[in-house]
C-alpha atoms as a printed R data frame, in Angstrom:
    type eleno elety resid chain resno      x       y       z
1   ATOM     1    CA   ALA     A     1 21.539 254.198 207.159
2   ATOM     2    CA   GLU     A     2 24.332 251.663 206.843
3   ATOM     3    CA   GLN     A     3 25.102 251.625 210.573
4   ATOM     4    CA   ILE     A     4 21.433 251.440 211.581
5   ATOM     5    CA   GLY     A     5 20.730 248.799 208.935
6   ATOM     6    CA   THR     A     6 23.578 246.583 210.091
7   ATOM     7    CA   VAL     A     7 22.022 246.374 213.548
8   ATOM     8    CA   LEU     A     8 18.333 246.534 212.648
9   ATOM     9    CA   ILE     A     9 17.944 244.272 209.593
10  ATOM    10    CA   PRO     A    10 18.959 240.993 211.326
11  ATOM    11    CA   LEU     A    11 16.345 241.693 214.017
12  ATOM    12    CA   LEU     A    12 13.425 242.129 211.605
13  ATOM    13    CA   SER     A    13 11.222 239.296 210.382
14  ATOM    14    CA   LYS     A    14 10.269 239.324 206.706
15  ATOM    15    CA   ASP     A    15  6.591 239.803 207.617
16  ATOM    16    CA   VAL     A    16  7.189 242.887 209.793
17  ATOM    17    CA   ILE     A    17  5.741 246.306 209.007
18  ATOM    18    CA   LEU     A    18  8.137 249.017 210.159
19  ATOM    19    CA   CYS     A    19  6.420 252.254 211.181
20  ATOM    20    CA   THR     A    20  8.892 255.151 211.438
21  ATOM    21    CA   ASP     A    21  9.132 258.918 211.551
22  ATOM    22    CA   GLY     A    22 10.093 258.919 207.872
23  ATOM    23    CA   MET     A    23 13.829 259.414 208.306
24  ATOM    24    CA   PRO     A    24 15.448 258.637 204.910
25  ATOM    25    CA   ALA     A    25 17.690 255.980 206.459
26  ATOM    26    CA   TYR     A    26 14.636 253.880 207.296
27  ATOM    27    CA   ARG     A    27 13.437 253.986 203.690
28  ATOM    28    CA   GLN     A    28 16.748 252.508 202.572
29  ATOM    29    CA   ILE     A    29 16.726 249.906 205.338
30  ATOM    30    CA   THR     A    30 13.217 248.720 204.454
31  ATOM    31    CA   ARG     A    31 14.210 248.449 200.784
32  ATOM    32    CA   ASP     A    32 17.340 246.478 201.652
33  ATOM    33    CA   ALA     A    33 15.435 244.197 204.046
34  ATOM    34    CA   LYS     A    34 12.488 243.848 201.624
35  ATOM    35    CA   ILE     A    35  9.933 244.668 204.327
36  ATOM    36    CA   ALA     A    36  6.871 246.930 204.428
37  ATOM    37    CA   HIS     A    37  7.387 250.510 205.591
38  ATOM    38    CA   ARG     A    38  4.772 252.963 206.870
39  ATOM    39    CA   PRO     A    39  6.439 256.368 207.367
40  ATOM    40    CA   VAL     A    40  4.503 258.908 209.434
41  ATOM    41    CA   ASN     A    41  5.152 262.523 208.420
42  ATOM    42    CA   ILE     A    42  5.234 264.302 211.777
43  ATOM    43    CA   ALA     A    43  6.390 267.605 210.225
44  ATOM    44    CA   ALA     A    44  3.192 267.705 208.121
45  ATOM    45    CA   GLY     A    45  1.067 266.979 211.190
46  ATOM    46    CA   GLN     A    46  0.450 263.359 210.261
47  ATOM    47    CA   ARG     A    47  0.459 261.284 213.415
48  ATOM    48    CA   VAL     A    48 -1.447 258.152 212.374
49  ATOM    49    CA   ILE     A    49 -1.827 256.230 209.100
50  ATOM    50    CA   ASN     A    50 -5.061 254.290 208.527
51  ATOM    51    CA   GLU     A    51 -5.851 254.502 212.261
52  ATOM    52    CA   VAL     A    52 -3.284 251.747 212.826
53  ATOM    53    CA   TYR     A    53  0.280 252.892 212.193
54  ATOM    54    CA   HIS     A    54  1.705 255.455 214.597
55  ATOM    55    CA   ILE     A    55  4.926 256.037 216.506
56  ATOM    56    CA   GLN     A    56  3.522 257.465 219.739
57  ATOM    57    CA   ASN     A    57  3.964 254.140 221.546
58  ATOM    58    CA   VAL     A    58  7.619 254.001 220.547
59  ATOM    59    CA   ASN     A    59  8.200 257.600 221.615
60  ATOM    60    CA   ALA     A    60  6.427 257.046 224.949
61  ATOM    61    CA   TYR     A    61  8.393 253.835 225.581
62  ATOM    62    CA   GLY     A    62 11.665 255.617 224.780
63  ATOM    63    CA   SER     A    63 10.784 258.407 227.173
64  ATOM    64    CA   ARG     A    64  9.968 255.972 229.999
65  ATOM    65    CA   LEU     A    65 13.147 253.997 229.312
66  ATOM    66    CA   ARG     A    66 15.360 257.126 229.399
67  ATOM    67    CA   GLN     A    67 13.727 258.247 232.644
68  ATOM    68    CA   TRP     A    68 14.275 254.817 234.225
69  ATOM    69    CA   MET     A    69 17.901 254.549 233.059
70  ATOM    70    CA   ALA     A    70 18.785 258.059 234.280
71  ATOM    71    CA   LYS     A    71 19.026 256.739 237.852
72  ATOM    72    CA   PHE     A    72 22.006 254.584 236.844
73  ATOM    73    CA   HIS     A    73 24.025 257.559 235.535
74  ATOM    74    CA   GLY     A    74 25.063 255.625 232.452
75  ATOM    75    CA   VAL     A    75 25.273 251.972 231.510
76  ATOM    76    CA   ALA     A    76 28.221 250.149 229.977
77  ATOM    77    CA   THR     A    77 27.446 248.992 226.433
78  ATOM    78    CA   ARG     A    78 28.298 245.396 227.270
79  ATOM    79    CA   TYR     A    79 25.476 245.357 229.870
80  ATOM    80    CA   LEU     A    80 22.901 247.258 227.807
81  ATOM    81    CA   ALA     A    81 21.014 244.128 226.676
82  ATOM    82    CA   SER     A    82 20.582 243.070 230.300
83  ATOM    83    CA   TYR     A    83 19.323 246.497 231.356
84  ATOM    84    CA   LEU     A    84 16.892 246.574 228.419
85  ATOM    85    CA   GLY     A    85 15.581 243.142 229.368
86  ATOM    86    CA   TRP     A    86 15.236 244.212 232.970
87  ATOM    87    CA   TYR     A    87 13.313 247.331 231.967
88  ATOM    88    CA   ARG     A    88 11.143 245.411 229.507
89  ATOM    89    CA   MET     A    89 10.055 243.085 232.290
90  ATOM    90    CA   ILE     A    90  9.350 245.932 234.715
91  ATOM    91    CA   ASP     A    91  7.463 247.921 232.063
92  ATOM    92    CA   HIS     A    92  5.335 244.921 231.100
93  ATOM    93    CA   LEU     A    93  4.601 243.489 234.534
94  ATOM    94    CA   GLY     A    94  4.455 246.710 236.537
95  ATOM    95    CA   GLN     A    95  3.462 246.001 240.118
96  ATOM    96    CA   ASN     A    96  2.966 242.285 239.367
97  ATOM    97    CA   VAL     A    97  6.697 241.529 239.356
98  ATOM    98    CA   THR     A    98  7.792 239.427 242.314
99  ATOM    99    CA   PRO     A    99 11.290 238.457 243.468
100 ATOM   100    CA   THR     A   100 10.568 234.820 242.557
101 ATOM   101    CA   LEU     A   101  9.374 235.683 239.052
102 ATOM   102    CA   PHE     A   102 12.330 238.017 238.543
103 ATOM   103    CA   PHE     A   103 14.753 235.286 239.632
104 ATOM   104    CA   LEU     A   104 13.163 232.656 237.340
105 ATOM   105    CA   MET     A   105 13.290 235.048 234.392
106 ATOM   106    CA   SER     A   106 16.921 235.914 235.019
107 ATOM   107    CA   LEU     A   107 17.756 232.184 234.953
108 ATOM   108    CA   GLY     A   108 15.838 231.733 231.713
109 ATOM   109    CA   LYS     A   109 13.273 229.429 233.332
110 ATOM   110    CA   THR     A   110 10.484 231.385 231.685
111 ATOM   111    CA   ARG     A   111 10.817 232.601 228.086
112 ATOM   112    CA   GLN     A   112  8.626 235.651 228.479
113 ATOM   113    CA   PHE     A   113 11.559 238.086 228.179
114 ATOM   114    CA   GLN     A   114 14.528 236.813 226.231
115 ATOM   115    CA   GLN     A   115 16.646 239.922 226.825
116 ATOM   116    CA   LEU     A   116 17.002 239.005 230.496
117 ATOM   117    CA   ILE     A   117 19.204 236.110 229.506
118 ATOM   118    CA   THR     A   118 20.707 237.997 226.530
119 ATOM   119    CA   THR     A   119 19.634 235.489 223.884
């Protein structure tokens, strides 16, 4: 919880609602960060809370990201933010990404994807 919290807490706004798989570390993190927490109990068959909070999108995104990154046979930690930004753009824009748009984003000329310029 301490290691995850050190990385995660600075990234979370105070008005965020964190939806997780209920891992105890997340409970502690949400208490420390003073943010709302909606744990989904997958083991009990609970997949959605109030028809709003679920983790399927996160799991699907993680699966697509792992599949995409597999072609690189590993990524150095120092470049991970750039790869995540690159993937985020590709995942969001799909077939609409053009070389010009990609170039402008990499230069930070459009603020649609901050990770591309590692800010």
